[in-house]
N, C-alpha and C positions, 0 to 999 in steps of 0.2 A: 143454618143450612145443613150443617153436618148432621144435626139431629134429625132433620127431615129425611136426609139420605138414609140414616140408620133405621128410621121408622119404615121407610119404603122398603128397606131390605128385609125388615122383619115381616112386612106384609107381602113380600115377594115382588115388589115393584123395582124397576131399574131406570136409570137415566136414559134419555133418547139415544146417546152415543153407544151406551152399553147394549141398549136394546137392538140397535142397528148391527152391532158387531155379532150379537147372538141370534139375530133374527133368521127365521127360516120360514118357508111358505106355510108350514103346518102348525107353527107355534101359536098357542093361545095366550093372550094377555090376561093377567088376573085383575079383575075389576071388582071393587067392593060389592058385596051382595046387597040386594034391596033391603034385607033385614037390617044389615049393618047400617046402611044409610038411613033407614027409617029410625032405627034406635038412636042414631046420632041426632036426627032431627027432633025426635020426641023429647029429647033431653031439654030441660028448660033453657031457653035462649036468653041469656043475659050476657051480652058482650063484655060488659064491664067486669062482671063477676068472673067470666071466663078468662078475661085478660088478667085479672088478679091472681087466678089459679095458676095461669101460665107464668106469671111473674114470680109466683112463690116458689117455682121450681128452682132448685139450686143451680148456680152458674156452672158448676162442674159438669152438669149433664150436657152442656153445650160446648164443652172445651174442645174435644176432638173425637174422632171416630174410634180411636183405640181405647176409649174409656170403658172400663168394665163396671157397669152399674151394680151388678149383683155383688161383686166384691166390695164395692163401695158401701152398699147398704149393710152388708154383713159386718163390715168393720165398724159401722156406726152402732151396732147393737150394744147395749150396755152389758156389763158382766152378769147382771142378774136380769133375767128376762121376765117381763110382765106381759102376760097374754093380752090383757085388755089394751095395754099401751101398744102392743104389737099390732093388734087388730085395728086400733085407731090409726096407727101410722100406716098400716096397709091400706086402709080406706082412703086416707089422704093421698097416697101414691096412686091409687086407682083413679081418684078424682083428677089428679094431675094428668094421668095418662089419658083419661077420657077427654079432658080439655084439649090436650095436644092432638089426640086423634081426630076430634071434631074439627079442630083448626085446620088440620091437614086435609080432612075430607072436604072441607069447604074450599080450600085452595084447589084441590084436585078437580072438584066439580066446576069450579070457576074456569080452569084451564082445559077442561075436557075437550071442547071443539077444536081448539088449536092442536091439542095432542093428537086428535084423530086425523086432522088434516095433515099434520107433519108425518104421521105414520103412513099415510097414503103416499106421500112423496117418497118416503124411504122405500116403500114397496115398488113404486115405479122405477126408482133408481136401481133397485136390485134387478129388475127386469132388464133394464138397459145394459147393465153390466154383464148380464148373462149373454145378451146379444153381441156385445163388444167382444166377449171371449170367443164366440163363434166366428166373428169376422177375422179376428187375429189368427185363429186356427187356419182359416181358409187362406189368409195372406201368407202365412208361413209355408203352406203347401205350394202356393203359386211361386213364391221366391225360390223355393228349392228347385222347382222345375226350371225357372229362369237361370239360376246359377249353373245348372247342369247344361243348359242349352246355349247360353250366350256369354255370360260374364267371364268365365275362365279363359275362353279364346281371346276376348278383347284385352283383358288384363295381361295375358301372355304377350300380345303384340306390344303393349305399352312397356312391359318389362324389357322386352328385346330392344325396343327403341332406346330406352334409357341406357341399357347395357352398351348399345352401339355408340351413343354419345360419350360414354365413359371411355370406351376403347379408342375413339377418335382423339380425345384429349390425351390419352396415354400415348398414342402414336406420335402426336405432336411433341409431347415431352421427350419421347425417346429420340425423335429426330433432333431436337435441341441438344439433348445429351450427346448424341453422335457428333453434332457440329462442335460442341465444346471439346469433345475428345480429339477432334482434328484441328483445333485452334493453334496448337503449338507449331504446326507446319507453317501456317500463315504468319504467325508471329516471327518465326525464323526468317521468312522472306522479307517481312517488313523491316526487321533489324538489318538485314543485308542491304536493303535499299536506304537505310538510315532514316526511315520514317518513324522516328522515336515517338512523336506525339500520337500517331496512329496506332502504334503497337501498344502504348500505354492505355490509350482509350479503349482499344479492343480487349486488353487484358482486364481492365476495370469492369467493362461491360460483362465479360465472361464471369468475373467474380460475383457480380450482382446476379447474373442468371443462375450461377451455381448455388447461391444462397436461396434462390427460389425453389430449387429442386433438391434441397439438402435432405429431404425425407427419403431420397433414394440412396441406397448403400454405396452405389458406384460413384456418387458425387463427392463423397467425403475425400476419396483419393484424388479426384480431379481438383478439388479445392486446394489441397496442399501442393499439387503440381503447378497450379496457376500462381500460387504464392512464390514458389521457387522461380518460376518464369519471370515474375515481376522483379524479383531480386536480381536475376540475371540481366534484365533490361536496365536496371539501375547501374549495374556494373559497367555494361557497355556504354551507357549514357555518360558515366564518369570518364571513360576512355575517350569518348567523343568530345567531352568538355575539355580534356587535356590537350586535344589536337588544336584547339583554337588558340593556344598560347604561342604557337610558332607561326601559324598561317591562319589568320582570321578570315572566315568566310561568312558573309551576312546571312545567307540562307541557312547554312549549317548551324550557325549560332542561334538563329531564330528558332529552328526546330528544337535545339537542345533546351533553350529557355522555356519554350512552350511545354516541352515534356516535363520539365521540373515543376512548372506551374500546375500541370495536371496532377502531379504527384503531391502538390502542396509543400514542396521542399525548396522554395526560392532562396531562402536564407542559407540553407545547407549548401545549395549549389554555389552561392557566392563564396562561402568559406572554402569549399573544395577548389574553386577556381583560383583563389589566391595561393592555396597550397600548390596547385599545379604550376602556377607561374614561378613560384620560388624553385620548385623542382626543375622546371624547364630551364631556368637560368643556370642552375648548377650543372645539369646534364649537358646543356649546350656548350658551355665554356670548357667543360672537361673533355668532351668529345673532340672539340676543335683542337685544343692543345695536345691531347693524346694523339690525334692523327698526325700532327707535325712532329711530335717527339718520336713516334714509331717510324715515320718516314725518314727522319734524319738518322735514327739509330740503325736502320737498314737490316734489322733482323726481326724475327717473329717472337722475340722474348715478351712474355706477358707480364713481366714484373711491373711494367709501367701502369698497367690497368689497376693494380692494387695500391698504387701510390695515392697519397692525398694530393688534391689539386695544387696546393701551395708548393709541395715538393716537386710536382710534375713541371711547374713553370720554370724551375731552375735548370731543366734539361733542354730548354729551347736553345738552339744554336743561333749565332749572330746572323747567319744568312737567312734563316727562316723566321727571324724575330718579327720583321715588319709584315710579311705576308700573313703570319699567324695573328698578329695584332689586328690587322685589317679584317681578316675573316672573323676574328673574335667580335669586333665591333659590329660587323655586318650582322652576325647572328644575334647579338644582343639588341641591335636595332629592330630586327624582326620581332623579337619578343616584346619590346617596348611599344612598337607600332601596333602589335596585336592588342596590347592593353589599352592603348589610346583609342583604337577603333572599338574596343569593347565598351569603353566609357561613352563614346559617341553613340553607339547603338542604344545604350540605356537612356541617354539623354533624349534622343529622338523618340524612343519608346515611351518614356515618361510624358513627353509633350503630347503624344497621341492619346495616351490614357487619361491625362488630366484635362484634355479639351472635351467639355461635356457636350454630348449629342442631345438634340431636343427630346428624344424619346427615352434616353438612357436614365436609369435610376442613379441615385447617389452611389459613390464608390463604397465598397465595404471597408470597414476599419482595418481588416487584415491586409487588404491590398495596399492601403496607405502605409501601414507599418512596414510591409515588405519593401516598398519602394524607398522609404526613408532609410531602412537598414542597408539596402544595396548601395544607395548613394553615399552614405557615410563610409561604408566598407571600401568602396572604390576610391574615394578621395584619400582615405588613410593608406590604402595600398600603393598609391603613387610614390610616396616617400619611402615606403618599405622596399618596393621593388628597385627604385633607383639606388637605395643604399646597398642592396645586394649586388647590383651591377657595379657600383663603385668598388666594393670590397673585392670582387672577382678581378676587375681590371687592375686594382692596386696590387694584388698579389702577383699578377703577371708583370706589371711594370717593375716592381722591386725584385723580381726573381732573376733579373739579368743585370750584369754590370755594363752600363752603356758608355762608360768613360772612353772606350776605344772605338766608338761608332764614328763613321764618316759624318761630316756635317750635314750633308743632304739627307742621309738616313735619319739622323737625329731630328732634323726639321720635320721629316715625314712623321716621325713618332709624335712630336709636339703637335703637328697639324691634326693628326688623327685624334689625339687626346683632347685637343681644343674643340674639335668638332663634337666629340662625345660630350664634353662639358656643355657645349651649346645645346645639344640634344637634351641633357639633363635639366638645363634651365627652362627650356620650352616644355619639357615633360612635366615637371612639378615645381618649377621656380627655384630649384636648388642652386646654390653657389658652388656645389661640388667640392666641398672642403677636403674630403678624403682624397679625391683625385688630384686636387691642387697641391696638397701636401706631398703626396707620393711623387708627382712629376717634378715638384720643386726640389726634392731631395736628389733625384736623378739629374736634374738640370744643373744644380749647383755643382755637383760632383763632376758632371761632364764638362761644364763650362770652365771650371778651373783648369782642367787638363787641356781643354781645347784652346783656351786663351794663352796658356803657357806655351803651347806648341806654336800658336800663331805668332806670338812675340818672337820666338826663336826663328821662325820662318821669316818674319819681317826683317830681323837682323841679317839673316842670310841674303835676303833680297837686297837690302841696302848695301851690304858689303860687296855684292856682285853687280850692283847697279852702275851702269856707265853714264847714266843721266842723259840718255838720248831721248829725243822727243818721241812720244808714242802717238802715231798718227790716228787721230779720231776725227769724225765728221764735225763740220762746223756747228751743226745743230745738236751736238752731243749733250745729253742730259742724263743724270744718274737714274732717272725714271726709266731709261731705256735698258738698263741692266736687269738681268734676271732677278738679282737679289733685291731690287726695289720695286718689282712688279706689284707686290702686295700693297704698296702705298697708293698707287693709282687706282687700285681696284676696291679699296675699302673706304667707307665713310667713317667707320668706327674702329679704333684700334683693337676692340675686343673680338672682332670677327676673324676667324681663322682664314688662312690663305685659300684653301679650297672653297670655303664659303664665299670669299671675295671673288674667286673665279666664277662661281656660279652666278653671283649677283651681277658681275660685269657683263656676262654674256646676254642676260635678259633682264633689263631694268624693271620690267613688269613684275618679276618674281622677287624683287628686293623686299617687298612688304610681306611676302608669304613666309610662314614658318616652315621649318624642315618637314614637320608632320603634314602640312598642307601640300608641299611640293612633291613629297614622295608617298602620298597616301595610297595611291593605287599601284604604282610600280616604281622601280629604281631604288637606289640606296645611296644615302649621302656619303658613304665611305668608299664609293667607287669613283669619285670625281678626281682624286689626286693624280692617279696614274694617267688619266686622259689629259688632264691639264698640263702635266709635265711634258708630254709628247708634243703639245702644240706650242710650247714656248720657243720663241726665236729672238735672236739678238743680233743687231746689225749696227755697230757703233764705229767700226774701224774704217778709215778711208784708204783708198789705194795710193801708195807712195806718199801718203801724207796730204794729198790734195783730193778735191772732189772729183776731178777728171783730168785727163791728159791735156785738154784744151786750156783749162785753167792753169795747169802747171806751166804750159808753154807761155801763156800770156804773162805769167808772173815774171818769168826771166827775160822777157822781151824788154822790160823797162830797166833791167839791170845788166847792161853790157859792161865791158871792161872799164869804160870811162864814166859810168853812171854813178859811181860812188861819190864823186865830188861835182857839184853843180857847175855848169859853165860860168855862171856869174861869179862864183867864188874864185874860179881860176883867173878870171879877168881881173877881179879885185886884187888878187895877189900880185899879178903882173904890174898893175897900175900902182900898187903900193910902193914899188921900187922908186917910182918917180914922185910919190907923194900925191898923186891924183886920185880922187875918190869919185867913181861914177855913181851919182846919187840915184839915178833912175832905176838901177838894178836892185835897190833895196826892197821895194814892194814886191817885185816878182820873186825874189829869193825868199822873202818872208812867207809868201803864199806857198811856195814850193816846199820850204822847210816845214811848214805846218802840215802840209799834206803827208810828209814822210817822217814826221817827228817820232812816230812810234815804230819806224822801220818795219812797217806792216807787210811789205812786199805785195801790196794789194790783195793779200790773202783775206779771206773771211776770217773773222776772229775765232778761229778754232781754239779750244782750251789747250793750255800748255800743261801737259802732265806726262808722267813716265809710267812704265809698266808697274813699278812699285806703287805709285799713286793709285793706279787703277786697282791694284790688288788691295790696298788699304780701303778704298771706297767699297769694293766688293765685301771685304770683311765687315765693314760698318753695316752694310746692307744685311749681311747674314746675322750679325749681332742684333740688329733692330728687328729682323724677322723673328728671331728667337724671343726677343723681349716682347714683341707684339703678340705672340701666341701665349707667352707665360709672363703675365704682369708681376707676379710675386717676386721674381728675381730681376725686376726692371732696374733697380739701383745698381746691383752687381754688374749687370750688363753695361749700363751707361758708364760706370766707373772704368770698365775694361775698354769701352769705346774711347774714353778720354785718354787712356794709356796708349792706345794706338796713335792718336794724334800727338800726344806728348813725345812719344819715341821718335816719330817722323820729324817733328820740329827739332828735337834735340840732335838728331842725326844730321839734318841739314845745317844746323848751326855749327856742330863740331867739324863737319866736312869742309864748309866753305866760309864760315864767319868767325871762327875763333882765331884771335891774333893779339899778340901782346902790345901791339902799337896802338890799340884803342885808347888806352888810358893816357898815353903821352900825346895823343892828337888833340885832346881837349875839345873835341867836336860833339861830345855827348851822343855817340853813335848808338849806344845801348841804353835804353831808358831804364829807370829803376824798376818799372813794372816787368819789363822783359827780363832784366837780370834776376828779379825775384822768381819769375816763372822758371827760368833755366836752373836756378839753384834748387827749387822745389822738385823739378823733374829729376835732377841729379841725385838728390837725397832719397826720393821715394821710389824711383824706378830703375836707376842705373846701378849696376853692381860694380862699383869701382874696384873692389878687391879681386875681381876675377882676372884682372890683367896682371896683378902682382904675383910674386913667387909664393907668398904665404897666403894664397887665396883661401885655402882650407882651414887656416888657423883662426881667422877673425870672423866674427859674426856667427849667429846660429843658422843651422841649415834651413829652418822654416822661414826665417827672415829673408835669407838670400834666395829662397825658392821663388819669392814674389818679385825678384828683381832680374834685370836682363843686363848682360855685359854691354859696355859701350861699343857701338859699331865702328868699323874702320873703313876708310875710303878705299875703293878699289884701286889697284895699281894701274889699271887701264885709264884712269882719269888723270890727266896731266894738267896741273894748274900753274905751271911755271913757264909756259911758252908764251912769249910776248906776241907771237904771230896770231894766236887765238885769243888775244886780250886776256891771257892768264885764265883760260878755261871759262870765258864769259858765257859761252853757249851752255855749258854744263851748269854754271851758276844760275843762269836765267831759268833753265829747265827745272832745277832743284827748287829755287826760291819761288818761282811762279806756280809750280805744281803744289807747293805748300800753301800758297795764297789761294789757289783754286780749291784745294782740300778744305781750307778754312771757310771759303764761300759755301761749299757744299754743307759743311757743318752748320753754318748760319741758316741755310735753307731748311735744315732738319730740326732746328731748335724747337719750333712750335710742336712738331710731332713728338719729339723727345719729352717736351714739357708735359704733354698730356698723359704720357705713360709713367712719368716719374712720380713716386709717392710724394704727397704734400710735404712731409717732414724732411724730405731729401732735396727739395727743389732749390734751396740755397746753394747746394753743391753744384748743381747744373748752372745756375746763374753765375757763380764764381768761376766755373770752368770757362764759360763763354767770355766773361768780362776780363779775365786775367790771362787766359791762354789763347783761345781762338782768335781774339781780337789783336793779339800781338804778332800774328804771323806776318803781316805786312811790314812790321817793324824790323824784321830780319833783313829786309832789303838794304838798309843803311850799312850795317857792318859787313855784309857779304859783298856788296858792290863797291864799298869803300876801298877794299883791297885792290880791286881792278883799277879804280880811279887813282889810287896811290902809286901804282906801278906803270900805268899806261902813259903817263906824262913824266918826262925827265925833269923833275923839279930841282934836283941838285945842279944840273947843267945851267938852269936859269939863275940860280944863286951865284954860280961862278961868273956868268956873263954880267949879272948886276954888280958884282964886286969890281969888275973892270971898268965900270962907268965912272966918270968924274962928275961929281955932283956940286962941287964948289965953284961953279961957273959964274961969270959976271955978266953974261948977256942972255937974253931970252931966246931959246931955241925954237925953231919951227918944225924940226924933224925929230920924230921919236927915235928911241934907241933900238938897236938890233935885237936885243933880247925879247922885245915885244913880238917881232916877226918870227923869231924862233919859237916862242911860246904858241903863237897862232898856228904855226906850221905843225907843232905837236898836236894841237887840237884838230887840225884838218886831218892829220894822219889818224888820230883817234876816231874821227867821224868816218873815215874810210874803213877802218877796221870794224866799226860798228856795222857798216853796210855789209862787210864780208860775213860777219857773224849772222846778220839777219837773213842771209841766203839760206841758212840752215834752220835757224830758230827765229820765230817772230819775237821782236823785242817790243813789248807793250809800252805805251806812252809813260805810265808811272815808272817803269824801269829806266827808260832813256832819261827821264827827268831826274831820277835819283843819280844816275851815272854822271850826267852833266852837272848836276848840283854838286856832287862830290868833287869832280875835276875842277870846276870853277872855284869852289870854296877852297880847295887845296892850293890852286893857283893864286888866289887872292891872299891867302895866308903866306904863301911863299913870297909874294910881292912885299907884304908887310915885313916879313923876316929879312928879305933883301934890303928894304929901306932901313930896317933897324940895324943893319950891319954897316951902314955908312958912318964914316968917322967925321967927315966934314961935309957940310952942306950949306949952300947959300939959298937966298930967296929964289933966285933963278933956277937953282937945282930943284927946289920944291916944285916950282912951276913945271919943270921938265918931267918930274914924277907924275904930276897931274896930267900932262900931255900924253905920257906913255900909257897911263891907266885909261884915259879916255879913248885913245886909239885902240887899246885892247878891248874895251867894252864895245866900241862901235863894230869892230870886226866880229867879235864874239856873238853879238846879237844876230848877225847874219847866219851864223852856224846853228843856232838853236833858238827855238821860240819860247824858251824858259823865261818867264817873267814873274817877279823881278829877278834881276841877276843876284844870285846869292852872295852875301858878304860884300856887296858893293859899298855899303856904308862903312864896313870894317876898314877898308883901304882908304876911302876918301877921308874918313874921320881922322885916321892916323896921319895922313899927309897934311891935313889942315891944322892938326894940333901943333905943328911947327910954329905957327903964327900966334899961338896963344901967349898971353901975358903970364906973369908969375902966379897971380891969384887964380886966373882961369886954368892955368896948368895944374895947380894943386887940386882944384875941383875936378878937373878932367881925370887926374890919377885916381881919385876916390870913386869916381862914377864908372870908370871903364875898367872893370876887373877882367874883361875878356882878353886883354893884352898881357903878355908875359912880363915878368919883372925886367928881363933883359931889354925888351922892346921899349918899356916905359923909361928905363934908365938911359937907354941910348937916345931917346927923344930929348931928355933933359940935357945930356952931354952935348948933343949936336947944337942945341940952342945956346949953349954957353958962349958968351962973347958977342952973340948977336943981339939978344934982348933979355938975356938972363945972366946975372952976375954970379960970382962964385958963392956968395952967401945964399942966394936964392937956390943955387944948384944944390948946396948941402941940405937945405931945408926940404927941397923936393925929393932928394934921394932918401932922406930920412922918412918922408911920408911913404915912399915906395917900400922901404924896409918895414915899416909898421904894417903895411898891408900884407907883406909876405910872411911876417912872423907867425901868425896863427896857423899857417899852412905847414909849418915845420914840425 
């Protein structure tokens, strides 16, 4: 192909594309001439030969257009040229050229019609292109006219419209920027209104808007200003959060929490809140104590403000101690109540958030984490805050020495602290060990001094006590005393008195906690003062009687002759003749039973003295202190037992101590009572205080725990027979002790609940060995009256003058019996006289009669034992005398059986015993004295006992007496 192109080039021919590019309307195409074509045709036509010639052409001629055939042929020439060869070679080349030309000419002639046709199309195309050029020229001219007449004006309008839109957007942006510039004013207003969530929302929106317009240079300054404003809002928000620590307001706290939520700082807010609560506790207590210290100091010295809180507490005066403590607890209550309400708010808020709404999506993980963190932080903060409160109050408690406080003031302190501990238990379930330990230290210190002073005071009371009856109402009960109010008002000993007061006034509130009661208003530490003002006590009766009418009716039954019943008078007159009016026995028995306790028809008002009442009040105070402060319960109960011990010992030493006890052989003091008295004397009574060398013996600390033995007042006379040797005072003293013991018995269960388990044996031993022995003092105390009220010596003298070795049976008793009965009647009358002033209870009258009868019977036996000679008829007369005595005695008293009746009868009947029976009698009846037994043997000598038997029996008596020596 390339060769054809080169051939066409040599012949002046071009390809159609090149021809079109160079074509012009006047250009002539070179076409082979007719001669050339004819010459080509005339050449012999042998296609095969022609093809062989073409094939013989070297390949190099067909290689590419840039082939230089001349150069090629020249290079092929040999070094030595041969003309003939050259000519032959030239002919060959010509033949080859002629073959190629002929081939090309054939091809051209074959394509000639197509070529012509295509050439015509090219010519037509050229014409069309020239026409298009003219049209374009015209169009350009028309467009130029249109541009000048219409397009520039329209496009100007469009450009102006676009500019207007841009300017409108710019104006809107400028107005937004202007609003942003003025936002700080609105933010300030919202902060003043405490609309923290709104302020933060606005500030955040402004920051978002500012980021939109950050391409304006003025916005960069505004952005920093908004950031400063946001920081300022956070500072004010922190201040607002701190306000909730003292006065919690739901709406206020809700705003604050919402604001922190918007800031995404919920956890930070909780950390800050706990820091504020800690600071609030410190600031609150410091300001309260500082206020009282400066008030009491009376000057404007500012040195107190620079003191540490612990040092400041030491400057509180005694007068301002309780008001300051109360205000301190009130202020701390407000802080703890705020924390409690904060926790309530979060609990309710969590419930609302965790309750899924139908359309709500699941909570975000961040929200769940925040709530979990807040819950744990609040729960942990309970113990931490209560610990801070305890430490502050502990510093205040230990900052003052309370040993010289009045009891009521100290009880108020205990009450307030007890209430505070109750608050702590409800607040976080704490047992308040810090408070308990501090108040225990103060209480032990105070109580030792207080108890020592009270024992000295009790000794003074006892030494000045005249043992007159204290007139109380018949329905008197210790629960009516102020000191025991707390027992009727509490169900549990752990509740403080003021708490008990609150629960007693409204039973419906008993189940409510303090935080529920005072959630909205009030303060649990305001109750004490109000309660104290409402206390009333009405236990004393006027003149010892319920009313004047009752007093009058009492004495109407006891005129001058009412002491001895008419029947007894009649019996006495008839006795002179030996006549016995049997019908009077039943009436007398009935009447004696009615008046056996010498009640004067009074209601059974308790018998007690002012000192007894004082001891009972002291017990109430001690129990009140113990009730509030259980850790010192054992110390208090031990001191309570000492009060009873000292009272019992005083009554015994005043009215019951007598050397004649041992000689009486009546067993008046039981071994248990004697052990108790010895224990009291050794542990409580300072026996050295009465001696001259009191300061020499014993250590000071040991003696400090003891009290000198009391002395009976000189105004109390126990030697006057007209008053039955102070029987009224003895009754009042002894029965007041018994009444005191009864009150202790009624308090045992309450004391037992407060006593530590390890110390309960002490309480049980105190009741079984001390309290229960109170009534046993009746025997030794009333025995002295019984021993002196009847003239037993006179009776022995009268019995000594009686002749007992008579030979006939007598029908008339001896005079000594009438004298003895007269003594008993006189004793009965004196009892009536005493009962005008003091009610003599039935147990007392029974003990008195028992002592008198027992002493009388023993006197009879002693009188019978003094007989030198006696016959069987004499023994019968003894029996007659004793039976007459018993018969008349039974009319005077309803005491049954008659005491020691068998003691006399057995001794009289022993006269009739044989030798062997007498020996057995001596061994079995140790209650008789050696003298009485020996006399029995001697009197029987000659009657039915010989001298040998007498010696044997006396030896038996001596054997019995030997171990006693």
